[in-house]
C-alpha positions in Angstrom: -31.9 -33.7 -49.2 -31.4 -31.3 -45.7 -34.0 -28.1 -46.3 -32.7 -24.3 -46.2 -34.5 -21.9 -44.3 -35.9 -19.6 -46.4 -36.5 -15.5 -45.5 -39.8 -16.4 -44.2 -39.0 -18.6 -41.4 -35.6 -17.0 -40.7 -35.8 -13.8 -39.7 -38.5 -14.9 -36.7 -36.0 -17.8 -35.8 -33.6 -15.3 -35.4 -36.0 -13.0 -33.5 -36.2 -15.9 -31.0 -32.8 -16.7 -30.7 -31.9 -12.8 -29.9 -34.0 -12.6 -27.8 -33.4 -15.7 -25.9 -30.0 -14.6 -26.2 -30.7 -11.1 -24.5 -32.2 -13.1 -21.9 -29.2 -15.2 -21.3 -27.0 -12.4 -21.1 -29.3 -10.8 -18.3 -30.0 -13.6 -16.1 -26.5 -16.1 -16.0 -24.5 -12.2 -14.4 -27.3 -11.7 -12.2 -27.2 -15.6 -11.0 -23.0 -15.2 -10.2 -23.8 -11.8 -8.5 -25.9 -13.5 -6.6 -23.8 -16.6 -5.5 -20.9 -13.5 -4.8 -23.3 -11.9 -3.2 -23.7 -15.0 -0.7 -20.5 -15.5 -0.5 -19.6 -11.8 0.3 -22.0 -12.1 3.3 -20.1 -15.7 4.6 -16.9 -13.9 4.1 -17.9 -10.7 6.0 -19.2 -12.2 8.8 -16.7 -15.1 9.3 -14.1 -11.8 9.3 -15.7 -9.4 11.6 -16.5 -12.1 14.2 -12.3 -13.4 13.5 -11.3 -9.5 13.7 -13.6 -8.1 16.0 -15.9 -9.8 18.5 -13.3 -12.8 19.6 -10.4 -10.5 19.7 -12.8 -8.0 22.0 -13.5 -11.1 24.1 -10.0 -12.1 24.1 -9.0 -8.6 25.2 -11.6 -8.2 27.9 -10.2 -11.9 29.7 -6.9 -10.8 29.4 -7.3 -7.5 31.0 -9.4 -9.5 33.8 -6.7 -11.8 33.9 -4.0 -9.1 34.5 -6.2 -7.7 37.1 -6.7 -10.7 39.3 -3.1 -11.9 39.2 -2.3 -8.3 40.6 -5.0 -9.1 43.1 -3.4 -12.1 44.0 0.5 -10.8 43.9 -1.1 -8.8 46.9 -2.5 -11.0 48.9 0.8 -13.0 48.4 2.5 -10.0 49.9 4.8 -9.7 46.0 3.5 -6.2 46.1 1.7 -3.8 48.1 -1.6 -2.4 48.2 -0.3 0.8 46.8 1.6 -0.6 44.2 -1.2 -2.5 43.0 -3.4 0.1 43.0 -1.3 2.9 41.6 -0.6 0.2 38.6 -4.3 -0.1 38.3 -5.0 3.3 38.2 -2.2 4.1 35.8 -3.2 1.0 33.3 -6.9 2.7 33.0 -5.6 6.2 32.5 -3.4 5.2 29.9 -6.1 3.0 28.4 -8.5 6.1 28.5 -5.7 8.8 27.5 -4.5 6.4 24.4 -6.4 7.5 21.5 -6.2 10.6 22.1 -2.3 10.2 22.6 -2.7 8.8 18.8 -4.5 11.7 17.3 -2.5 14.3 19.0 1.3 13.3 19.3 1.1 10.6 16.8 -0.7 12.9 14.2 2.6 15.4 14.8 5.1 12.8 14.3 3.5 11.0 11.4 5.5 12.0 7.9 7.3 14.7 9.9 10.4 13.4 8.6 12.6 16.5 7.0 16.1 16.5 5.4 19.0 18.9 5.1 19.0 20.8 1.9 15.4 19.6 0.6 14.3 21.9 -2.0 10.5 21.7 -4.2 12.0 21.7 -7.8 8.3 21.2 -9.5 4.8 21.3 -8.7 1.2 20.4 -10.9 -2.2 20.3 -10.1 -2.2 17.1 -7.6 2.2 16.9 -7.4 4.8 18.4 -6.1 8.7 17.1 -6.8 11.3 17.8 -4.2 15.3 16.9 -4.2 16.9 15.6 -1.1 20.4 15.8 -1.6 22.5 12.8 -0.6 24.2 12.7 2.9 27.6 15.0 2.8 31.0 12.3 2.9 29.7 10.0 0.9 30.4 9.4 -2.9 27.5 10.0 -5.0 25.6 7.3 -6.6 22.5 7.3 -9.2 19.4 9.3 -8.2 16.3 7.5 -7.0 13.0 8.8 -8.1 10.0 7.9 -6.1 7.3 7.7 -7.9 4.7 8.5 -5.8 0.7 8.7 -6.2 -2.5 7.9 -4.1 -2.5 4.9 -1.6 -4.2 3.9 1.6 -3.6 6.0 4.6 -1.2 8.4 2.4 2.3 8.6 1.1 3.4 10.9 4.3 4.2 7.4 5.2 7.6 6.9 3.8 8.6 10.4 5.9 7.1 8.8 8.8 9.9 10.0 11.1 13.1 11.6 11.5 14.7 7.9 12.7 12.8 5.7 10.6 11.5 6.6 6.9 12.5 5.4 3.3 14.4 8.5 1.2 17.3 8.6 4.2 18.0 4.8 3.6 18.8 6.2 0.0 20.5 9.7 0.8 22.5 8.0 3.2 24.6 6.0 1.2 24.7 8.3 -1.7 21.7 8.3 -3.2 19.9 11.7 -4.0 16.2 11.1 -3.8 13.7 12.8 -5.9 10.5 12.5 -4.7 6.7 12.5 -6.2 4.7 13.3 -3.5 0.7 14.6 -3.2 0.9 18.2 -2.7 -1.4 17.5 0.3 -4.2 16.0 1.6 -7.9 16.4 0.9 -8.0 19.5 3.0 -5.4 21.3 1.2 -6.2 20.1 -2.1 -9.1 18.2 -4.2 -7.6 15.4 -5.9 -10.9 13.7 -6.2 -10.4 14.4 -10.2 -6.8 12.2 -10.1 -6.9 9.6 -12.8 -4.5 7.0 -13.4 -3.9 8.7 -16.9 -2.6 11.8 -15.4 -0.4 10.0 -13.0 1.2 8.6 -16.0 1.6 12.4 -17.2 2.7 13.6 -13.6 5.8 10.7 -13.5 6.4 11.5 -17.0 6.6 15.6 -16.7 8.0 15.5 -13.0 10.5 12.6 -14.1 11.9 14.8 -16.9 12.8 17.3 -14.5 14.6 15.2 -12.5 17.0 13.9 -15.0 17.5 17.4 -16.0 18.3 18.4 -12.7 20.4 15.4 -12.2 22.2 15.3 -15.2 22.1 11.8 -15.6 19.7 8.7 -15.4 17.4 7.3 -12.8 16.5 4.4 -10.7 12.5 4.5 -10.6 11.1 3.3 -7.2 7.5 2.6 -6.6 6.4 1.1 -3.0 3.0 -1.4 -2.8 0.5 0.8 -4.3 2.5 3.3 -5.9 4.7 0.1 -7.6 1.5 -1.4 -9.0 0.9 2.6 -10.3 4.5 2.9 -11.5 3.7 -0.2 -13.7 1.1 1.8 -15.8 3.9 4.2 -16.6 6.3 1.6 -18.0 3.3 -0.2 -19.9 2.1 3.4 -21.2 5.7 5.5 -21.6 8.5 3.2 -22.4 10.0 4.9 -24.7 9.9 7.8 -22.3 11.5 5.6 -19.7 14.5 4.4 -21.4 15.2 7.4 -22.2 15.5 8.5 -18.4 15.7 5.5 -16.3 18.9 3.2 -15.7 16.6 0.6 -13.5 13.6 0.2 -11.6 13.0 -1.2 -7.6 9.5 -2.2 -6.6 9.3 -2.7 -2.6 6.1 -5.2 -2.3 4.3 -4.1 -5.3 1.3 -7.1 -6.2 2.0 -7.2 -9.3 -0.2 -10.0 -10.3 -3.0 -9.1 -7.9 -5.4 -12.3 -7.6 -1.9 -14.1 -6.0 -2.6 -11.5 -2.9 -5.3 -13.8 -1.9 -5.6 -12.0 2.0 -6.5 -8.5 -0.1 -8.1 -9.9 -3.3 -10.5 -12.0 -2.2 -12.9 -8.9 -0.9 -12.8 -7.3 -4.4 -13.2 -10.8 -6.1 -16.1 -11.6 -4.5 -17.7 -7.8 -4.4 -21.0 -8.4 -7.2 -19.2 -6.4 -10.7 -22.3 -4.5 -11.1 -22.6 -3.6 -7.5 -19.3 -2.0 -7.3 -19.6 -0.2 -11.0 -22.8 1.8 -9.4 -21.2 2.5 -6.3 -18.1 3.8 -8.1 -20.4 5.5 -10.7 -22.2 7.3 -8.0 -18.8 8.5 -6.0 -17.4 9.8 -9.2 -20.1 12.4 -9.4 -20.1 13.4 -6.2 -17.0 13.2 -4.1 -14.9 11.8 -7.2 -13.6 9.3 -3.9 -13.4 6.3 -2.4 -13.9 7.5 1.5 -11.1 6.7 3.2 -12.5 5.2 6.4 -14.6 2.9 3.9 -11.3 2.0 2.2 -9.6 1.4 5.4 -12.9 -0.9 6.5 -11.9 -3.1 3.9 -8.6 -3.7 4.5 -9.0 -4.2 8.2 -11.7 -6.7 7.3 -9.7 -8.6 5.0 -6.9 -8.7 7.3 -8.9 -9.2 10.4 -8.0 -6.1 12.0 -11.1 -4.4 12.8 -10.5 -4.8 16.7 -7.6 -2.7 16.7 -9.2 0.4 15.9 -12.4 0.1 17.8 -12.7 2.5 21.3 -11.9 -0.9 23.5 -9.1 -1.8 20.9 -7.2 1.9 21.7 -8.2 1.4 25.1 -6.5 -1.9 25.7 -3.4 -0.5 23.9 -3.2 1.9 26.5 -4.0 -1.0 29.5 -0.8 -2.8 28.0 1.6 0.7 27.9 1.4 2.0 31.4 4.5 4.1 31.1 2.1 6.4 28.5 -0.4 7.6 31.9 1.2 10.8 32.6 3.1 11.7 28.5 2.1 15.2 27.7 4.8 16.0 24.8 6.6 14.2 21.8 9.6 15.4 23.8 8.1 12.9 26.7 8.3 9.8 24.4 10.5 7.0 24.3 11.8 5.9 20.9 9.4 2.7 21.3 6.7 4.8 22.0 6.9 6.6 19.1 6.8 4.3 17.0 3.9 2.7 19.2 1.9 6.4 18.6 3.0 7.3 14.6 2.1 3.8 14.1 -1.0 3.5 15.6 -1.8 7.0 13.7 -1.0 5.7 10.5 -3.4 3.5 10.5 -6.3 5.1 11.8 -9.6 6.7 10.9 -8.6 10.4 11.5 -5.5 9.6 9.3 -7.6 7.1 6.6 -10.4 9.8 6.3 -7.3 12.5 5.1 -6.4 10.4 2.0 -9.2 8.7 0.5 -8.3 7.2 -2.8 -9.5 8.6 -6.5 -12.4 6.7 -7.8 -10.1 5.9 -11.3 -7.5 4.7 -8.8 -9.9 2.2 -7.1 -11.0 1.0 -10.4 -7.5 0.5 -11.9 -6.6 -1.4 -8.4 -9.8 -3.4 -8.5 -9.3 -5.0 -11.7 -5.4 -5.6 -10.4 -6.6 -7.8 -7.9 -9.3 -9.3 -9.6 -7.7 -9.9 -12.7 -4.2 -9.4 -12.8 -1.3 -9.2 -15.4 -1.5 -11.9 -17.9 1.3 -14.2 -18.9 1.9 -11.6 -21.8 2.0 -8.9 -20.1 -1.5 -7.3 -20.5 -2.7 -4.7 -18.1 -6.2 -4.8 -18.1 -6.7 -1.1 -18.2 -6.1 1.5 -20.9 -4.4 4.7 -21.1 -6.4 7.7 -22.7 -7.7 4.9 -24.8 -5.0 2.4 -25.6 -4.4 -0.4 -23.9 -1.8 -1.1 -21.3 0.4 -3.7 -21.8 3.9 -4.2 -20.0 5.0 -6.7 -23.2 5.8 -3.1 -24.7 8.5 -2.2 -21.7 9.7 -5.3 -22.4 10.3 -4.7 -26.5 11.4 -1.3 -26.5 13.5 -0.9 -23.5 16.4 -2.5 -21.7 15.7 -1.3 -18.7 16.5 -3.8 -15.2 14.0 -4.5 -12.6 14.2 -5.8 -9.0 11.5 -6.6 -6.8 12.3 -6.7 -2.9 9.3 -8.5 -1.2 9.1 -9.4 3.2 8.7 -13.2 3.5 6.1 -12.4 6.4 4.1 -9.7 4.4 1.0 -11.1 5.3 -1.1 -8.8 2.5 1.6 -9.2 -0.9 3.6 -12.5 -1.3 6.0 -12.7 -3.2 4.4 -14.8 -5.5 2.7 -11.8 -6.7 6.1 -10.9 -8.6 6.6 -14.1 -10.4 5.2 -13.2 -13.9 7.7 -10.3 -13.9 10.1 -13.7 -14.3 9.0 -14.8 -17.1 8.4 -11.5 -18.9 11.9 -9.8 -18.0 14.0 -13.3 -17.8 17.5 -12.0 -16.9 16.4 -8.3 -16.4 14.7 -9.6 -13.5 15.8 -9.8 -9.9 13.8 -11.1 -7.6 15.0 -10.9 -3.6 12.7 -11.8 -0.6 14.4 -11.0 3.3 12.6 -13.7 4.9 12.1 -11.6 8.2 10.4 -8.2 6.7 6.7 -7.4 6.7 5.2 -5.0 4.4 6.7 -2.0 6.1 9.7 -3.2 7.1 11.8 -1.3 4.8 10.1 2.3 6.2 9.9 1.3 10.2 13.2 -0.9 10.6 16.4 1.4 10.3 18.3 -1.2 11.7 17.5 -3.8 9.0 19.3 -2.0 6.7 22.5 -2.1 8.6 24.7 -4.6 7.5 25.6 -5.6 11.3 22.4 -5.7 12.5 21.8 -9.5 13.6 18.3 -9.3 11.0 19.8 -7.0 8.3 18.3 -7.4 4.6 20.7 -10.2 2.9 21.6 -8.4 0.5 21.1 -5.0 1.2 18.2 -3.1 -1.5 20.4 -0.3 -1.8 23.6 -2.9 -2.8 21.3 -4.6 -5.2 20.0 -1.7 -7.1 23.8 -0.4 -7.3 24.6 -3.8 -8.8 22.0 -3.8 -11.0 22.8 -1.0 -12.7 26.8 -1.5 -13.2 26.6 -5.0 -14.2 24.9 -7.6 -16.3 23.1 -9.9 -16.7 21.6 -10.3 -13.4 20.2 -13.2 -11.4 16.4 -14.4 -10.9 16.0 -15.6 -7.6 18.0 -15.1 -4.4 
C-alpha cells in the first residue's frame, strides 16, 4: 500500500522543496551568466586584436613600405628628391589634418540635403514632420511616409548630402515624402525619455497629419533600425495602419535579429542581469545609452575600431594626399565630399550627438537576442499589451516589401525570412547583389537604370507595382 503524506510531513517537505527550488533558480542563472562572461571576455579580446591591434600594425608597415618604395624610386631616378620630399610632406600634412577636416567640413556636409518647397507640417515633443514635394514635371505618385526615430549616428543620414540622400530618390520619381525626424540632437532637445510606446503614438499622430495633407494612402518606409521600430507600430496599431497605408517598404531592416549574427552576438553574450542593471542606472540618470558606448559596441562587433582611432584617422589622411591644402567645402571634389561626410557620420563626435534612449535599447536587445517568433510575436509590449505581427496580418491587407543588400555585412537578407511565412503573397523579398548597408543612401547612381550596377529591380518600381497590383511574388 502507498502511504499518503500527512499534513505534519508534507509541510516540512514543501518548505525544503521551496528552499531548494529557490536555490536552483538563483544558482543556474548565475552559472549561465558566468559562462557568458567568459565568452564575452574571449570575444572582446579577439575582436579588439582583429579590429584594432592588427590593423594598426598593418597600417604602420604599409606607410613605411610606401615611403621606402618612394625612396627607391628616387634613387633610381624615376622621381626627383624634391618630388619625393613634397609628396612625403603632403602626406604627413594631410594625415595630421584629416581628423580636423572630418569634424569641420564633414560635419558641415552631414545632413545638409534640403529640398525646394519642403515645409514643416507638425511637431511634437520629440519629432517634426516635414513635407517634401515631388519634383516638378514628373507624374505624381503615392506619397512616402518616412517613419523616423532614434538610431546610432543619427537620422540625419537620410539627408546625408544634396547629391547623396534617400528622400531625393523618391521625389524625383514623383513620390512626395513626409519625413518624420527627430527635432534635433541631444544638445537641442532632451529625448532621453522617448520610449517605444511614445514612438508608436508619434507615428500614429504624424502619419494622420500626412494622410490628411496628402489626401490619399501612404507607403510607410523604415530604414535599418527605423524599420525595426516601425514593426512595433504595425503590431500595436493595425487598424490605424489599415486606414492610412497602402504599402510598407523596409530597407535593410533587422526583422529576426538573431540572424544578424555579427551584431547580434554581443547582446546575446552580455549577461542579462548585468545589462538590466546598466540600463536601469542609465534610465535614472541620463535616459540614454551613451553614443560613444553604442559606437564602440558596433565597431567591436564589426572589427572596425582602428578606423576611428587617431592613428586610423592619420592613415586615412596619409592615403589622400590631395586633402593637404583643402580649407573649404567648395574646394572638395565629389569623392572627397563623400569621404569626409562618411567619416563624420560614423565618428565619435557624431555618435555623441545622437545617443539611444534606454527603452529603444531594451527593444533592440530583445529583438536581436530573441527576435520574431514563427507566429509573429514581438518580445516587447505596448502600454501593457504584448505585440504581435499576427494582428497586422489578420486585420490588414497591406502588402510589404523588404529590400536587402547582398554585400551588407550587418543585416543579411535572411533576417526577413519570417515575413515570407507570415505574410505569404503579401510580401516581396528583394535582394540587390551589389548593395551594402548604406548603398540606398550613398549611391545615387545605382538608382539610375542606365548605370552598370543599377538596382535591379529599382526600389521605386517595386513599390509602385506592389501598391497597384496583387498578387505579388515572394522572391526575386
